[in-house]
N, C-alpha and C positions, 0 to 999 in steps of 0.2 A: 221468602217469608211473607205471609199474608198480614194485612193490618190487624186482623183478629189475633193471630198468633203472637204478633209483636205486643199487642195490648195485654194479653195474658202473661207474657214474659215480663213485661214492665210491672204489672200488678203483683206478680209473685216474687220477683227477684230484686226490684229496685231498692226496697228498704234494706235488705241484707247487703246489697252492694254498697249502699251509702255507708253503712256501719263498717264494712270492710275497708273502704277508702279512707275513712276518718282516722285510721291508725297512722296514716302517712301524711295527710294534708288537711287543711281547713276547708277547702273548696270541694268537699266530697260530692255534693249534689251536682256541681258543674261537671266533675269528672265522670260521674255516672251518666249524665245526660250526653256527654260527648261520646261515651262508649256506645250508647244506644243509637246515636246518630251514625256512628261508624258501622254498626251492625246492619243498619238499613242499606248501606251502600255495598256491602260484601256480596260479590258475585263470584262464584256461587256462595250461598249462605253457608256458614260453618255447620258441620255435622253435629257438633255439640255446642249449641249457642250459649248455654249457661257457663260451661267451662271457658269458652271463648270470652264471654263478658268479664268473668273474674280475672282472666289474664290481662285483658285490655284495661280494666279498671285499675289493677295493680300497677301496670306500667305507667299509665297516665297520672295516677296519684303520686308515684315516685317522682315523675317529671315535674309535677306541680309543686311538690315539696322542695325540690332543688331550686325551682324558680322563686319560691317564697323566700328561701334562705338567701339567695343571691340578691333579691330585691331589698330585703332587710339590711343586708351588709352594705349595699350601695346607698340606701337611705341614711343609714347610720353614719357612713363616711361623709356624705354630703352635709349632714347636720353638724358634724364636728368641724367642717371647713367653713360653714356659713357664718357670715358676720350677722350679729343680731342688730336689728334696726334701732334698738333702744339700749344705750349704755346704762349700766346700773347707776341710778341717781345722777342724771345729767339735768341741770337746771330744775331740780326738784321733781322730775318726771321719772317714774320707774316703769318697768315692763307691765306690772299689774294695772297701773293707772292707764297706761297707753291701751292695753287690751280692753279695759272697761270702756274707755272713751270710744274706741272703734266699734265695740259691740252696741253702743248706744246710738250709733248712726243708722239711718235707714239704709237698706241694702244697696240702693242705687248710688249712694254716696260712699259707702264703705268699700264696695267692690273695686272701684278704680284706685283707691288708696292702697288697699292690700295688694292689688296687682302691681302697682308701682313699687311698693316696698319689697316685694318678693321677686318680681320680674324685672325691675329696673325700668 
């Protein structure tokens, strides 16, 4: 496939492919970009590149959707297990006050404190 053919294919098909992928995942643009990159490497090129792109976009979007759900499940589980660094009302300091105090610090002071709190 020549660069010109690829450019025409991208111009005519990418917007529809993004909409197609959005029904399954949030990263539709990334999925479409990955499909076009995969198309470039196909040897020999598919006889029906539009159909091939739709199939690849669908498969990648479904994979991305599974990955998103797995990531959210793991993050939720980690959040439930995490100890908060500020107990509610310990020595008159609550979480909102602590967050406000951290946000008032310059980045170079705030970053190591947050890294210590979350990463130990």
